[in-house]
N, C-alpha and C positions, 0 to 999 in steps of 0.2 A: 626647406629643410622643417621647419615648427609645423608646417605642413603636412608635409609626408608623416609627422608623429602624430597628428593630430588626428587626419586617415587612419593610419593604424590601430589609434586606441579606439576611435569610433567603431572601425569594422570589429575589433575584438569583445566590445559591449555588444553588439547587435550580435553576436554568435552568441556570446552566455545571455542574453533575454532571450535568445528565440530558444534555446535547451526547456522547454517545458518539464516542469517538475510535478510530479502528480503526487506527491505525498501527502499534504493537505488534503486535494481531494478524495485520496485512500482514507485516511481517517475519519474524514464527513460521512465518507458514504460506509464504511462499519458502523460509525456512531449511532447512523442513523438508520441500522436496522432493525426491524422489530423483533422485539424480545418474543422466543416461540416461534419465530418463523421458520417454515420446515428446509430443512436440510436442499432438497429441490429447488424449492425458491431462492434460497441466498446463492445456489450454484447459478440458474437462471439469470439472475440482475449480475453475476460479477462482470465489472466493467473490465473492459478490453486495457486496459492499462495497468491492470495490475495479474500476478500469477500467483493462484492460491496451490500448494502439495493437496489435493484432495484425497490422492491414493495413500498417504500414509500420515494417517493423524498420533499425535502424541497421544496415551490412554492415560490419564490421571485419574483415578475411582471410578466413576461411572462420568467421567466427561473425557469428550473427545475435543483436542486443542487442534485446529489445522494454520499451518505456518502459510504466513504472505509469503513466498520467496522473489517475488519481484515487483519492483514499483519505478514503472516508467520513466527514468530520468533522473531517479531519486539520489541525491546523494549525501544522505545521512549521515553525517559528523561522528554521532554519536552512536551507529549502527545497532539501532534498536530493532529489535521483533516484533513479531506483532501474529496474533494469535486469534481466529476465531474459534469460541468455546460454545460447544454445541453438549446437549445431555439429550438421550434418547432420540435424534434427530431434529430437535428443536434447538435454534440461536439460542446462546442466553447472553456474551458479551465479547469485550474485546478483550483479551489480553496482551502488556507489552513489557520486554524486558530488555534488558542491557544485557 
């Protein structure tokens, strides 16, 4: 009986560990983008594990904020939203909000 419980626990642990969360990789990628990098270059460098809403930016004064809509495997308990901020087609910084 104890062996069965141990095997079940081991199986669940393996499944949980194998579900890759790309949250930290996403933040690293965004934080390592070069300031003033062109819009097209950032789009071309976008990793496969994230989705960005390139079609519907929020416009705030002279800035365009593009929302990262999905991060593969993300289980962010805080529910943070991350944006790529561009001015005149050039990347400026990442903005994160709760």
